[in-house]
C-alpha positions in Angstrom: 120.5 111.5 85.0 118.6 112.3 87.8 119.3 110.5 91.1 116.1 107.4 91.9 113.3 108.6 93.8 112.9 105.7 95.5 116.4 105.2 97.8 117.7 101.5 97.1 117.1 100.5 100.3 116.8 96.9 101.1 113.7 97.4 103.4 111.5 99.2 100.9 112.1 96.3 97.9 111.1 93.5 100.5 107.7 93.4 99.2 109.0 92.3 96.1 109.5 88.8 97.3 105.8 87.9 98.0 104.7 89.5 94.3 103.0 86.8 92.1 105.1 88.0 89.4 108.5 87.1 91.3 110.3 84.7 89.0 108.0 85.4 85.5 109.2 86.5 82.3 109.6 90.7 82.4 108.2 90.9 79.1 104.4 89.6 80.4 104.8 93.4 82.2 106.3 95.4 79.8 105.5 95.6 76.3 108.3 95.0 73.6 109.2 97.9 71.4 106.6 98.6 68.4 103.4 96.6 70.3 100.7 98.2 69.7 97.1 97.3 69.5 95.2 93.5 70.0 98.6 91.9 71.2 99.4 95.0 73.5 96.1 94.7 75.0 95.9 90.9 75.6 99.6 91.1 77.4 98.5 93.7 79.6 94.9 92.0 80.7 97.1 88.7 81.4 99.7 90.9 83.2 96.7 92.4 85.3 95.4 88.8 85.7 98.8 87.7 87.4 98.5 90.5 89.5 95.2 90.4 90.2 96.0 87.6 92.8 98.7 89.2 94.1 99.3 89.4 98.1 101.6 92.7 97.2 99.2 94.6 94.9 99.0 97.6 96.7 102.4 98.1 97.3 103.5 97.2 93.6 100.9 100.1 92.2 102.1 102.4 95.2 105.8 101.6 94.5 106.0 102.7 90.6 103.7 105.5 91.3 105.9 107.0 93.8 109.3 105.7 91.9 108.0 107.9 89.0 107.8 104.2 86.8 106.5 104.9 83.4 106.5 101.4 81.9 105.0 98.2 82.3 102.0 97.2 84.3 102.3 97.5 87.9 100.1 96.3 90.3 97.1 95.6 87.9 97.9 98.9 86.3 99.7 99.6 83.5 101.6 102.8 83.7 100.3 104.3 80.7 96.6 104.2 82.3 98.2 105.5 85.4 99.6 108.4 84.0 96.1 109.4 82.4 94.3 109.0 85.5 96.8 111.0 87.5 96.6 114.0 84.8 92.6 114.0 85.1 92.7 113.8 88.4 91.6 110.5 89.2 92.8 108.2 91.5 95.3 105.5 90.1 93.2 102.5 91.8 94.5 98.9 91.0 92.0 97.2 89.1 
């Protein structure tokens, strides 16, 4: 098992206290097993709308990128989309 890329220091996670998603079901941001097609598109769109008005959106997207997160919508960007952008050399901007 690899150690986490971001150390478990409370100050590094404090931004989460101000997140628009705080207290919401994680299923809104992470796809259930087997989710595909329109269901996934609609769930990710709804997640991005929540992220759109979030005060810590940029910190969230940066955290996901720096920690190597591979699943879910973070800072308004699906990790799948961010990974594709990184591979193509395009900056994974917050949308």
